[in-house]
VOSEZA-539193 format. One record per residue (C-alpha): residue number from 1; residue in three letters; chain; x, y, z. Coordinates in nm, 2 decimals, m for minus. Layout:
! VOSEZA-539193
<NUM; "Ala"; "A"; <X; Y; Z>> ...
***
This chain:
! VOSEZA-539193
<1; "Unk"; "A"; <8.26; m1.52; m5.78>> <2; "Unk"; "A"; <8.50; m1.81; m5.81>> <3; "Unk"; "A"; <8.54; m2.05; m5.52>> <4; "Unk"; "A"; <8.90; m2.12; m5.36>> <5; "Unk"; "A"; <8.97; m2.47; m5.22>> <6; "Unk"; "A"; <9.23; m2.57; m5.01>> <7; "Unk"; "A"; <9.32; m2.80; m4.77>> <8; "Unk"; "A"; <9.48; m2.80; m4.45>> <9; "Unk"; "A"; <9.65; m3.12; m4.25>> <10; "Unk"; "A"; <9.52; m3.16; m3.87>> <11; "Unk"; "A"; <9.81; m3.42; m3.75>> <12; "Unk"; "A"; <9.68; m3.78; m3.69>> <13; "Unk"; "A"; <9.83; m4.09; m3.65>> <14; "Unk"; "A"; <9.72; m4.36; m3.89>> <15; "Unk"; "A"; <9.93; m4.74; m3.88>> <16; "Unk"; "A"; <9.98; m4.98; m4.14>> <17; "Unk"; "A"; <9.90; m5.30; m4.11>> <18; "Unk"; "A"; <10.24; m5.45; m3.98>> <19; "Unk"; "A"; <10.23; m5.21; m3.68>> <20; "Unk"; "A"; <10.17; m5.45; m3.44>> <21; "Unk"; "A"; <10.38; m5.48; m3.14>> <22; "Unk"; "A"; <10.34; m5.60; m2.74>> <23; "Unk"; "A"; <10.25; m5.32; m2.58>> <24; "Unk"; "A"; <10.30; m5.32; m2.18>> <25; "Unk"; "A"; <10.05; m5.12; m1.90>> <26; "Unk"; "A"; <10.19; m4.93; m1.61>> <27; "Unk"; "A"; <10.03; m5.28; m1.42>> <28; "Unk"; "A"; <10.29; m5.51; m1.64>> <29; "Unk"; "A"; <10.01; m5.63; m1.81>> <30; "Unk"; "A"; <10.08; m5.69; m2.22>> <31; "Unk"; "A"; <9.88; m5.75; m2.56>> <32; "Unk"; "A"; <9.97; m5.73; m2.90>> <33; "Unk"; "A"; <9.86; m5.42; m3.08>> <34; "Unk"; "A"; <9.90; m5.17; m3.33>> <35; "Unk"; "A"; <9.87; m4.75; m3.24>> <36; "Unk"; "A"; <9.60; m4.63; m3.49>> <37; "Unk"; "A"; <9.58; m4.27; m3.37>> <38; "Unk"; "A"; <9.77; m4.02; m3.11>> <39; "Unk"; "A"; <9.52; m3.74; m2.94>> <40; "Unk"; "A"; <9.81; m3.45; m2.86>> <41; "Unk"; "A"; <9.54; m3.27; m2.68>> <42; "Unk"; "A"; <9.36; m3.52; m2.49>> <43; "Unk"; "A"; <9.71; m3.74; m2.46>> <44; "Unk"; "A"; <9.50; m4.05; m2.54>> <45; "Unk"; "A"; <9.61; m4.33; m2.77>> <46; "Unk"; "A"; <9.38; m4.57; m3.05>> <47; "Unk"; "A"; <9.51; m4.88; m3.03>> <48; "Unk"; "A"; <9.38; m5.19; m3.21>> <49; "Unk"; "A"; <9.43; m5.53; m3.11>> <50; "Unk"; "A"; <9.48; m5.84; m3.32>> <51; "Unk"; "A"; <9.11; m5.93; m3.35>> <52; "Unk"; "A"; <9.03; m5.59; m3.47>> <53; "Unk"; "A"; <8.87; m5.45; m3.16>> <54; "Unk"; "A"; <8.98; m5.07; m3.15>> <55; "Unk"; "A"; <9.00; m4.88; m2.77>> <56; "Unk"; "A"; <9.11; m4.56; m2.66>> <57; "Unk"; "A"; <9.37; m4.51; m2.34>> <58; "Unk"; "A"; <9.58; m4.26; m2.16>> <59; "Unk"; "A"; <9.89; m4.19; m2.25>> <60; "Unk"; "A"; <10.01; m4.26; m1.92>> <61; "Unk"; "A"; <9.90; m4.58; m1.89>> <62; "Unk"; "A"; <10.18; m4.77; m2.05>> <63; "Unk"; "A"; <10.50; m4.84; m1.96>> <64; "Unk"; "A"; <10.76; m4.56; m2.00>> <65; "Unk"; "A"; <10.92; m4.74; m2.31>> <66; "Unk"; "A"; <10.58; m4.76; m2.47>> <67; "Unk"; "A"; <10.54; m4.40; m2.38>> <68; "Unk"; "A"; <10.81; m4.31; m2.62>> <69; "Unk"; "A"; <10.75; m4.50; m2.89>> <70; "Unk"; "A"; <10.39; m4.34; m2.94>> <71; "Unk"; "A"; <10.54; m4.02; m2.93>> <72; "Unk"; "A"; <10.80; m4.11; m3.15>> <73; "Unk"; "A"; <10.57; m4.24; m3.37>> <74; "Unk"; "A"; <10.38; m3.96; m3.37>> <75; "Unk"; "A"; <10.60; m3.73; m3.50>> <76; "Unk"; "A"; <10.74; m3.91; m3.77>> <77; "Unk"; "A"; <10.39; m4.00; m3.90>> <78; "Unk"; "A"; <10.31; m3.60; m3.89>> <79; "Unk"; "A"; <10.60; m3.57; m4.02>> <80; "Unk"; "A"; <10.52; m3.80; m4.34>> <81; "Unk"; "A"; <10.16; m3.69; m4.37>> <82; "Unk"; "A"; <10.26; m3.33; m4.36>> <83; "Unk"; "A"; <10.14; m3.28; m4.74>> <84; "Unk"; "A"; <9.81; m3.48; m4.72>> <85; "Unk"; "A"; <9.48; m3.33; m4.74>> <86; "Unk"; "A"; <9.21; m3.37; m4.43>> <87; "Unk"; "A"; <9.06; m3.06; m4.45>> <88; "Unk"; "A"; <8.89; m2.86; m4.69>> <89; "Unk"; "A"; <8.84; m2.54; m4.69>> <90; "Unk"; "A"; <8.56; m2.28; m4.97>> <91; "Unk"; "A"; <8.48; m1.93; m4.90>> <92; "Unk"; "A"; <8.22; m1.76; m5.11>> <93; "Unk"; "A"; <8.02; m1.48; m5.14>> <94; "Unk"; "A"; <7.65; m1.53; m5.00>> <95; "Unk"; "A"; <7.34; m1.24; m5.07>> <96; "Unk"; "A"; <7.11; m1.21; m4.83>> <97; "Unk"; "A"; <6.82; m1.01; m4.74>> <98; "Unk"; "A"; <6.97; m0.76; m4.56>> <99; "Unk"; "A"; <7.34; m0.78; m4.78>> <100; "Unk"; "A"; <7.60; m0.97; m4.88>> <101; "Unk"; "A"; <7.76; m1.14; m4.67>> <102; "Unk"; "A"; <8.07; m1.45; m4.67>> <103; "Unk"; "A"; <8.07; m1.80; m4.57>> <104; "Unk"; "A"; <8.29; m2.06; m4.56>> <105; "Unk"; "A"; <8.27; m2.42; m4.58>> <106; "Unk"; "A"; <8.47; m2.62; m4.36>> <107; "Unk"; "A"; <8.47; m3.07; m4.40>> <108; "Unk"; "A"; <8.70; m3.31; m4.25>> <109; "Unk"; "A"; <8.82; m3.55; m4.50>> <110; "Unk"; "A"; <9.00; m3.78; m4.27>> <111; "Unk"; "A"; <8.80; m4.04; m4.04>> <112; "Unk"; "A"; <8.90; m3.90; m3.67>> <113; "Unk"; "A"; <8.74; m3.61; m3.50>> <114; "Unk"; "A"; <8.94; m3.26; m3.59>> <115; "Unk"; "A"; <8.98; m3.10; m3.29>> <116; "Unk"; "A"; <9.06; m2.69; m3.17>> <117; "Unk"; "A"; <9.04; m2.56; m3.50>> <118; "Unk"; "A"; <9.03; m2.20; m3.51>> <119; "Unk"; "A"; <8.98; m1.93; m3.83>> <120; "Unk"; "A"; <9.10; m1.58; m3.87>> <121; "Unk"; "A"; <8.96; m1.36; m4.14>> <122; "Unk"; "A"; <9.02; m1.03; m4.25>> <123; "Unk"; "A"; <8.81; m0.88; m4.51>> <124; "Unk"; "A"; <8.84; m0.64; m4.77>> <125; "Unk"; "A"; <8.56; m0.37; m4.87>> <126; "Unk"; "A"; <8.49; m0.07; m5.07>> <127; "Unk"; "A"; <8.28; 0.17; m4.87>> <128; "Unk"; "A"; <8.03; 0.31; m5.13>> <129; "Unk"; "A"; <8.01; 0.66; m5.04>> <130; "Unk"; "A"; <8.41; 0.68; m5.02>> <131; "Unk"; "A"; <8.51; 0.42; m5.28>> <132; "Unk"; "A"; <8.77; 0.37; m5.02>> <133; "Unk"; "A"; <8.89; 0.03; m4.92>> <134; "Unk"; "A"; <8.87; m0.12; m4.58>> <135; "Unk"; "A"; <8.99; m0.42; m4.38>> <136; "Unk"; "A"; <8.78; m0.59; m4.12>> <137; "Unk"; "A"; <8.99; m0.87; m3.93>> <138; "Unk"; "A"; <8.73; m1.09; m3.70>> <139; "Unk"; "A"; <8.89; m1.45; m3.50>> <140; "Unk"; "A"; <8.65; m1.76; m3.45>> <141; "Unk"; "A"; <8.66; m2.07; m3.29>> <142; "Unk"; "A"; <8.54; m2.38; m3.52>> <143; "Unk"; "A"; <8.57; m2.64; m3.23>> <144; "Unk"; "A"; <8.56; m2.96; m3.33>> <145; "Unk"; "A"; <8.43; m3.15; m3.73>> <146; "Unk"; "A"; <8.36; m3.51; m3.69>> <147; "Unk"; "A"; <8.49; m3.72; m4.03>> <148; "Unk"; "A"; <8.32; m3.63; m4.33>> <149; "Unk"; "A"; <8.11; m3.36; m4.14>> <150; "Unk"; "A"; <8.09; m3.02; m4.30>> <151; "Unk"; "A"; <8.07; m2.70; m4.07>> <152; "Unk"; "A"; <7.92; m2.36; m4.25>> <153; "Unk"; "A"; <8.00; m2.08; m4.09>> <154; "Unk"; "A"; <7.87; m1.68; m4.19>> <155; "Unk"; "A"; <8.15; m1.41; m4.13>> <156; "Unk"; "A"; <8.04; m1.08; m3.92>> <157; "Unk"; "A"; <8.06; m0.82; m4.17>> <158; "Unk"; "A"; <7.94; m0.49; m4.26>> <159; "Unk"; "A"; <7.85; m0.59; m4.61>> <160; "Unk"; "A"; <7.53; m0.37; m4.65>> <161; "Unk"; "A"; <7.74; m0.05; m4.58>> <162; "Unk"; "A"; <8.03; m0.17; m4.83>> <163; "Unk"; "A"; <8.07; m0.45; m5.13>> <164; "Unk"; "A"; <8.28; m0.65; m5.03>> <165; "Unk"; "A"; <8.64; m0.76; m5.29>> <166; "Unk"; "A"; <8.80; m1.05; m5.08>> <167; "Unk"; "A"; <8.87; m1.27; m4.78>> <168; "Unk"; "A"; <9.21; m1.40; m4.67>> <169; "Unk"; "A"; <9.20; m1.64; m4.36>> <170; "Unk"; "A"; <9.42; m1.88; m4.18>> <171; "Unk"; "A"; <9.33; m2.18; m3.99>> <172; "Unk"; "A"; <9.49; m2.33; m3.67>> <173; "Unk"; "A"; <9.49; m2.61; m3.46>> <174; "Unk"; "A"; <9.64; m2.64; m3.11>> <175; "Unk"; "A"; <9.61; m3.02; m3.21>> <176; "Unk"; "A"; <9.98; m3.00; m3.35>> <177; "Unk"; "A"; <10.02; m2.61; m3.40>> <178; "Unk"; "A"; <10.00; m2.58; m3.78>> <179; "Unk"; "A"; <9.84; m2.31; m3.97>> <180; "Unk"; "A"; <9.69; m2.27; m4.34>> <181; "Unk"; "A"; <9.63; m1.98; m4.49>> <182; "Unk"; "A"; <9.41; m1.94; m4.81>> <183; "Unk"; "A"; <9.21; m1.65; m4.98>> <184; "Unk"; "A"; <8.93; m1.56; m5.21>> <185; "Unk"; "A"; <8.92; m1.25; m5.41>> <186; "Unk"; "A"; <8.72; m1.05; m5.68>> <187; "Unk"; "A"; <8.91; m0.73; m5.70>> <188; "Unk"; "A"; <8.79; m0.42; m5.98>> <189; "Unk"; "A"; <9.07; m0.41; m6.20>> <190; "Unk"; "A"; <9.09; m0.04; m6.11>> <191; "Unk"; "A"; <9.13; m0.10; m5.74>> <192; "Unk"; "A"; <9.45; m0.37; m5.78>> <193; "Unk"; "A"; <9.72; m0.10; m5.86>> <194; "Unk"; "A"; <9.59; 0.10; m5.55>> <195; "Unk"; "A"; <9.60; m0.15; m5.30>> <196; "Unk"; "A"; <9.82; m0.46; m5.34>> <197; "Unk"; "A"; <9.56; m0.68; m5.28>> <198; "Unk"; "A"; <9.77; m1.01; m5.41>> <199; "Unk"; "A"; <10.08; m0.96; m5.24>> <200; "Unk"; "A"; <9.89; m0.93; m4.83>> <201; "Unk"; "A"; <9.70; m1.23; m5.00>> <202; "Unk"; "A"; <10.00; m1.48; m5.07>> <203; "Unk"; "A"; <10.15; m1.41; m4.69>> <204; "Unk"; "A"; <9.85; m1.26; m4.45>> <205; "Unk"; "A"; <10.02; m1.11; m4.16>> <206; "Unk"; "A"; <9.77; m1.18; m3.89>> <207; "Unk"; "A"; <9.79; m1.08; m3.50>> <208; "Unk"; "A"; <9.96; m1.37; m3.33>> <209; "Unk"; "A"; <9.76; m1.61; m3.10>> <210; "Unk"; "A"; <9.79; m1.62; m2.71>> <211; "Unk"; "A"; <10.02; m1.86; m2.65>> <212; "Unk"; "A"; <9.85; m2.03; m2.46>> <213; "Unk"; "A"; <9.45; m2.20; m2.54>> <214; "Unk"; "A"; <9.22; m2.13; m2.28>> <215; "Unk"; "A"; <8.93; m2.33; m2.45>> <216; "Unk"; "A"; <8.87; m2.59; m2.19>> <217; "Unk"; "A"; <8.91; m2.38; m1.90>> <218; "Unk"; "A"; <8.62; m2.11; m2.07>> <219; "Unk"; "A"; <8.38; m2.38; m2.09>> <220; "Unk"; "A"; <8.42; m2.50; m1.72>> <221; "Unk"; "A"; <8.37; m2.16; m1.63>> <222; "Unk"; "A"; <8.09; m2.13; m1.86>> <223; "Unk"; "A"; <7.90; m2.46; m1.72>> <224; "Unk"; "A"; <7.96; m2.34; m1.34>> <225; "Unk"; "A"; <7.81; m1.98; m1.41>> <226; "Unk"; "A"; <7.52; m2.19; m1.62>> <227; "Unk"; "A"; <7.46; m2.41; m1.34>> <228; "Unk"; "A"; <7.39; m2.05; m1.09>> <229; "Unk"; "A"; <7.75; m2.15; m0.93>> <230; "Unk"; "A"; <7.81; m1.77; m1.01>> <231; "Unk"; "A"; <8.09; m1.73; m0.73>> <232; "Unk"; "A"; <8.32; m2.06; m0.90>> <233; "Unk"; "A"; <8.27; m1.94; m1.20>> <234; "Unk"; "A"; <8.45; m1.58; m1.07>> <235; "Unk"; "A"; <8.70; m1.79; m0.91>> <236; "Unk"; "A"; <8.77; m2.00; m1.26>> <237; "Unk"; "A"; <8.74; m1.65; m1.42>> <238; "Unk"; "A"; <9.01; m1.47; m1.19>> <239; "Unk"; "A"; <9.25; m1.77; m1.22>> <240; "Unk"; "A"; <9.23; m1.73; m1.62>> <241; "Unk"; "A"; <9.26; m1.36; m1.62>> <242; "Unk"; "A"; <9.55; m1.39; m1.38>> <243; "Unk"; "A"; <9.74; m1.55; m1.70>> <244; "Unk"; "A"; <9.70; m1.29; m1.89>> <245; "Unk"; "A"; <9.33; m1.39; m2.07>> <246; "Unk"; "A"; <9.15; m1.08; m2.13>> <247; "Unk"; "A"; <8.82; m1.25; m2.23>> <248; "Unk"; "A"; <8.77; m1.38; m1.86>> <249; "Unk"; "A"; <8.87; m1.05; m1.68>> <250; "Unk"; "A"; <8.55; m0.91; m1.93>> <251; "Unk"; "A"; <8.35; m1.15; m1.84>> <252; "Unk"; "A"; <8.45; m1.12; m1.44>> <253; "Unk"; "A"; <8.34; m0.72; m1.55>> <254; "Unk"; "A"; <8.02; m0.83; m1.68>> <255; "Unk"; "A"; <7.94; m1.07; m1.36>> <256; "Unk"; "A"; <8.00; m0.79; m1.12>> <257; "Unk"; "A"; <7.77; m0.54; m1.37>> <258; "Unk"; "A"; <7.51; m0.82; m1.34>> <259; "Unk"; "A"; <7.53; m0.77; m0.95>> <260; "Unk"; "A"; <7.54; m0.43; m0.95>> <261; "Unk"; "A"; <7.90; m0.41; m0.82>> <262; "Unk"; "A"; <8.01; m0.11; m1.08>> <263; "Unk"; "A"; <8.30; m0.05; m0.88>> <264; "Unk"; "A"; <8.40; m0.42; m0.89>> <265; "Unk"; "A"; <8.29; m0.38; m1.29>> <266; "Unk"; "A"; <8.51; m0.10; m1.34>> <267; "Unk"; "A"; <8.75; m0.29; m1.20>> <268; "Unk"; "A"; <8.77; m0.61; m1.43>> <269; "Unk"; "A"; <8.72; m0.43; m1.75>> <270; "Unk"; "A"; <9.00; m0.22; m1.72>> <271; "Unk"; "A"; <9.21; m0.52; m1.63>> <272; "Unk"; "A"; <9.04; m0.68; m1.96>> <273; "Unk"; "A"; <9.11; m0.39; m2.19>> <274; "Unk"; "A"; <9.50; m0.42; m2.06>> <275; "Unk"; "A"; <9.49; m0.77; m2.18>> <276; "Unk"; "A"; <9.36; m0.68; m2.49>> <277; "Unk"; "A"; <9.02; m0.75; m2.44>> <278; "Unk"; "A"; <8.89; m0.35; m2.60>> <279; "Unk"; "A"; <8.55; m0.41; m2.60>> <280; "Unk"; "A"; <8.57; m0.32; m2.27>> <281; "Unk"; "A"; <8.59; 0.02; m2.32>> <282; "Unk"; "A"; <8.26; 0.06; m2.44>> <283; "Unk"; "A"; <8.18; m0.11; m2.14>> <284; "Unk"; "A"; <8.33; 0.15; m1.90>> <285; "Unk"; "A"; <8.15; 0.39; m2.09>> <286; "Unk"; "A"; <7.83; 0.27; m1.99>> <287; "Unk"; "A"; <7.89; 0.24; m1.62>> <288; "Unk"; "A"; <8.07; 0.56; m1.59>> <289; "Unk"; "A"; <7.79; 0.77; m1.80>> <290; "Unk"; "A"; <7.54; 0.58; m1.55>> <291; "Unk"; "A"; <7.72; 0.62; m1.23>> <292; "Unk"; "A"; <7.62; 0.51; m0.90>> <293; "Unk"; "A"; <7.67; 0.15; m0.71>> <294; "Unk"; "A"; <8.03; 0.22; m0.66>> <295; "Unk"; "A"; <8.16; 0.44; m0.87>> <296; "Unk"; "A"; <8.07; 0.86; m0.93>> <297; "Unk"; "A"; <7.90; 0.91; m1.28>> <298; "Unk"; "A"; <8.13; 1.10; m1.47>> <299; "Unk"; "A"; <8.14; 1.20; m1.88>> <300; "Unk"; "A"; <8.50; 1.28; m1.85>> <301; "Unk"; "A"; <8.60; 0.90; m1.80>> <302; "Unk"; "A"; <8.33; 0.77; m2.07>> <303; "Unk"; "A"; <8.44; 0.97; m2.28>> <304; "Unk"; "A"; <8.82; 0.90; m2.18>> <305; "Unk"; "A"; <8.76; 0.54; m2.20>> <306; "Unk"; "A"; <8.56; 0.54; m2.55>> <307; "Unk"; "A"; <8.88; 0.71; m2.68>> <308; "Unk"; "A"; <9.10; 0.46; m2.57>> <309; "Unk"; "A"; <8.91; 0.24; m2.74>> <310; "Unk"; "A"; <8.90; 0.41; m3.06>> <311; "Unk"; "A"; <9.25; 0.45; m3.05>> <312; "Unk"; "A"; <9.22; 0.01; m3.04>> <313; "Unk"; "A"; <8.99; 0.03; m3.33>> <314; "Unk"; "A"; <8.73; m0.12; m3.10>> <315; "Unk"; "A"; <8.37; m0.08; m3.36>> <316; "Unk"; "A"; <8.16; m0.02; m3.05>> <317; "Unk"; "A"; <8.38; 0.25; m2.88>> <318; "Unk"; "A"; <8.42; 0.44; m3.29>> <319; "Unk"; "A"; <8.01; 0.40; m3.26>> <320; "Unk"; "A"; <7.96; 0.53; m2.98>> <321; "Unk"; "A"; <8.20; 0.83; m3.03>> <322; "Unk"; "A"; <8.03; 0.90; m3.38>> <323; "Unk"; "A"; <7.69; 0.88; m3.17>> <324; "Unk"; "A"; <7.82; 1.14; m2.95>> <325; "Unk"; "A"; <7.94; 1.40; m3.18>> <326; "Unk"; "A"; <7.69; 1.35; m3.43>> <327; "Unk"; "A"; <7.38; 1.32; m3.21>> <328; "Unk"; "A"; <7.43; 1.46; m2.86>> <329; "Unk"; "A"; <7.16; 1.65; m2.70>> <330; "Unk"; "A"; <7.39; 1.90; m2.61>> <331; "Unk"; "A"; <7.39; 2.04; m2.94>> <332; "Unk"; "A"; <7.74; 2.27; m2.87>> <333; "Unk"; "A"; <7.96; 1.95; m2.85>> <334; "Unk"; "A"; <7.85; 1.84; m3.19>> <335; "Unk"; "A"; <8.13; 1.76; m3.45>> <336; "Unk"; "A"; <8.02; 1.69; m3.80>> <337; "Unk"; "A"; <8.39; 1.61; m3.95>> <338; "Unk"; "A"; <8.48; 1.41; m3.61>> <339; "Unk"; "A"; <8.13; 1.22; m3.60>> <340; "Unk"; "A"; <8.17; 1.09; m3.97>> <341; "Unk"; "A"; <8.54; 1.02; m3.93>> <342; "Unk"; "A"; <8.40; 0.79; m3.67>> <343; "Unk"; "A"; <8.09; 0.66; m3.82>> <344; "Unk"; "A"; <8.35; 0.55; m4.15>> <345; "Unk"; "A"; <8.60; 0.35; m3.89>> <346; "Unk"; "A"; <8.35; 0.17; m3.72>> <347; "Unk"; "A"; <8.23; 0.07; m4.00>> <348; "Unk"; "A"; <8.54; m0.04; m4.13>> <349; "Unk"; "A"; <8.56; m0.22; m3.78>> <350; "Unk"; "A"; <8.28; m0.39; m3.82>> <351; "Unk"; "A"; <7.99; m0.24; m3.65>> <352; "Unk"; "A"; <7.66; m0.43; m3.54>> <353; "Unk"; "A"; <7.41; m0.33; m3.82>> <354; "Unk"; "A"; <7.13; m0.31; m3.53>> <355; "Unk"; "A"; <6.90; m0.06; m3.61>> <356; "Unk"; "A"; <7.05; 0.13; m3.30>> <357; "Unk"; "A"; <7.38; 0.14; m3.41>> <358; "Unk"; "A"; <7.25; 0.22; m3.79>> <359; "Unk"; "A"; <7.04; 0.55; m3.61>> <360; "Unk"; "A"; <7.38; 0.69; m3.51>> <361; "Unk"; "A"; <7.57; 0.60; m3.81>> <362; "Unk"; "A"; <7.30; 0.79; m3.97>> <363; "Unk"; "A"; <7.28; 1.11; m3.77>> <364; "Unk"; "A"; <7.69; 1.11; m3.80>> <365; "Unk"; "A"; <7.64; 1.10; m4.11>> <366; "Unk"; "A"; <7.39; 1.45; m4.11>> <367; "Unk"; "A"; <7.59; 1.63; m3.84>> <368; "Unk"; "A"; <7.85; 1.63; m4.11>> <369; "Unk"; "A"; <7.61; 1.69; m4.46>> <370; "Unk"; "A"; <7.65; 1.38; m4.58>> <371; "Unk"; "A"; <7.26; 1.28; m4.66>> <372; "Unk"; "A"; <7.21; 1.10; m4.89>> <373; "Unk"; "A"; <7.44; 0.81; m4.68>> <374; "Unk"; "A"; <7.21; 0.92; m4.37>> <375; "Unk"; "A"; <6.90; 0.88; m4.56>> <376; "Unk"; "A"; <7.02; 0.52; m4.70>> <377; "Unk"; "A"; <7.10; 0.41; m4.36>> <378; "Unk"; "A"; <6.76; 0.54; m4.23>> <379; "Unk"; "A"; <6.56; 0.41; m4.48>> <380; "Unk"; "A"; <6.73; 0.06; m4.37>> <381; "Unk"; "A"; <6.60; 0.17; m4.00>> <382; "Unk"; "A"; <6.26; 0.19; m4.05>> <383; "Unk"; "A"; <6.27; m0.10; m4.33>> <384; "Unk"; "A"; <6.36; m0.32; m3.99>> <385; "Unk"; "A"; <6.10; m0.15; m3.76>> <386; "Unk"; "A"; <5.90; m0.42; m3.62>> <387; "Unk"; "A"; <5.53; m0.18; m3.52>> <388; "Unk"; "A"; <5.41; 0.07; m3.66>> <389; "Unk"; "A"; <5.47; 0.33; m3.37>> <390; "Unk"; "A"; <5.85; 0.26; m3.40>> <391; "Unk"; "A"; <5.76; 0.27; m3.80>> <392; "Unk"; "A"; <5.64; 0.62; m3.80>> <393; "Unk"; "A"; <5.91; 0.75; m3.54>> <394; "Unk"; "A"; <6.21; 0.66; m3.74>> <395; "Unk"; "A"; <6.00; 0.75; m4.03>> <396; "Unk"; "A"; <6.00; 1.10; m3.89>> <397; "Unk"; "A"; <6.35; 1.14; m3.82>> <398; "Unk"; "A"; <6.41; 1.02; m4.21>> <399; "Unk"; "A"; <6.21; 1.31; m4.35>> <400; "Unk"; "A"; <6.39; 1.55; m4.18>> <401; "Unk"; "A"; <6.74; 1.40; m4.32>> <402; "Unk"; "A"; <6.54; 1.43; m4.64>> <403; "Unk"; "A"; <6.45; 1.79; m4.61>> <404; "Unk"; "A"; <6.87; 1.86; m4.51>> <405; "Unk"; "A"; <6.81; 1.92; m4.16>> <406; "Unk"; "A"; <7.04; 1.68; m3.86>> <407; "Unk"; "A"; <6.92; 1.44; m3.58>> 
***
């Protein structure tokens, strides 16, 4: 497949040889130097003295006049260098034992660190059984890339269930607030008219990013958590949640669940869901199915939250529903058509390739009479067994599907 190479400006400021001037600190000390680079995130300036020595200094350590000069120079150089090539991005398919994946390579072409990189991707694939085109979106924090450094990122996917035909990506840096879009595609001729892939690739519409970047705050909370200071970590996540960050509410739900306070966990998972962290729905289902520790067991509430998650195309909620309708111990509640429908949507949403996940999907398709697909999935579960006893159990299920029996 043809590889795509695109370039992305990351907004760094580089001085020319004649930019020496007198800089004055807030204490009144002066020196001859030139501005090399301004870090808009850390609010720091890299300056170089006439003897060639360089050092970083906080923006607010300069006089007001110098601060105004630095910011003006930064804006001018940013606009001037808007078309220069600072980050190279390539995407390609990569064959692995479990299927095909996409691997994205990022390389910093600039002499300074590129910071706060995010990548949005949308993968297009064709379902092997239904031949329908599915899309799956994922966003990923890339972090920082040092000069000349390459980072290879394997995108999560479901490419053993479907054949990937292309990926659109958008890279964003909160350092300067710029986006760069690109794509890598191999669309079969018969699908080009069925799906307007090229038009979509030219102008990819991704969901908007939050107005605020919570990365540094997350790191602070995570560090407190890792150091064993759970109560302080909870306070940090609480503050971020109140600012509208759903992930922080989700993390609070996780922490309260670990502490055995299910009532607290339910409260924060619900807050997380309301703030856009739809993965909370499956966690709420788990707690209501289990019950105790401050909440009443309720299959009705568990199912309600799965349906809420499914409305938002949450992969795990869809998988749970596929299992509910395809492998329910109460066979009167099974529904093959619904089970297969939820299984299709779970795959399209990028459901996990874990053995339990595939077992649920296989059961859903078997309940709907799609035994070829059930056998295909269950065989991969058998192959992944790490003990003879586990392999024996999984083979029994596989033999049932081969005989045309459901889970």
